[in-house]
C-alpha positions in Angstrom: 15.2 81.9 18.7 18.0 80.3 20.7 17.3 78.4 23.9 20.4 80.1 25.6 19.7 83.7 26.8 21.7 86.3 25.0 22.3 88.8 27.9 24.9 88.3 30.6 22.3 89.0 33.3 20.1 86.1 32.3 23.1 83.8 31.9 24.2 84.7 35.4 20.7 84.1 36.8 20.6 80.7 35.2 24.0 79.8 36.5 23.2 80.9 40.0 19.9 78.9 39.9 21.8 75.8 38.7 24.4 76.2 41.4 21.7 76.5 44.1 19.9 73.4 42.8 23.1 71.4 42.8 24.0 72.6 46.3 20.6 71.7 47.6 20.7 68.2 46.2 24.2 67.7 47.6 23.0 68.9 51.0 20.1 66.4 50.9 22.5 63.6 50.0 24.8 64.5 52.9 21.9 64.7 55.3 20.5 61.4 54.2 23.9 59.7 54.6 24.5 61.1 58.0 21.1 60.1 59.3 21.3 56.4 58.3 23.7 55.2 61.1 22.0 57.0 64.0 18.6 55.7 63.0 19.9 52.1 62.7 21.7 52.5 66.1 18.5 53.8 67.7 16.5 50.9 66.3 19.0 48.3 67.5 19.1 49.9 71.0 15.3 49.8 71.2 15.3 46.1 70.2 17.9 45.2 72.8 16.0 47.0 75.5 12.7 45.3 74.6 14.5 41.9 74.7 16.1 42.6 78.0 12.8 43.8 79.5 11.0 40.7 78.3 13.8 38.5 79.6 13.7 40.2 83.0 10.0 39.8 83.2 10.1 36.1 82.4 13.0 35.5 84.8 11.3 37.2 87.7 7.8 35.8 87.1 6.5 32.9 89.1 7.6 29.6 87.5 4.0 28.5 87.0 3.1 31.7 85.1 6.2 32.0 82.9 4.7 30.1 80.0 1.4 32.0 80.2 3.0 35.4 80.3 5.4 34.5 77.4 2.4 33.3 75.3 0.4 36.5 76.2 3.4 38.6 75.1 3.8 36.8 71.8 0.1 37.0 71.0 -0.3 40.6 71.9 2.8 41.9 70.1 2.8 39.6 67.1 6.1 37.9 67.9 6.9 34.4 66.7 8.8 31.8 68.7 11.4 29.8 66.7 12.1 26.4 68.0 15.7 25.2 67.9 16.6 22.0 66.1 17.1 19.0 68.4 20.8 18.8 67.3 21.5 22.4 68.4 23.2 23.0 71.7 21.7 25.5 74.1 24.0 27.9 76.1 22.7 29.9 79.1 24.0 33.4 79.3 24.2 35.3 82.6 21.6 37.9 83.2 23.4 41.2 83.4 
């Protein structure tokens, strides 16, 4: 008993099956590679919009309530505030 089929029909069937499997795997790899960049771009755009909305909310809030609204946002969404070192300089960017 040989593992390779003796007739041309079964050899053709195995060859076609192998080609279909390789083509399917190649298609999956191409699809995966083409989806990486749009997903990363979408996540970055969503992050930028969240930051801009939060910044706009804090800028337009009453000065007495800015700290409270920032603290409420951080506690409800699980954000952390990182303090800058005393030696670091702070630049103010225009709100666009």
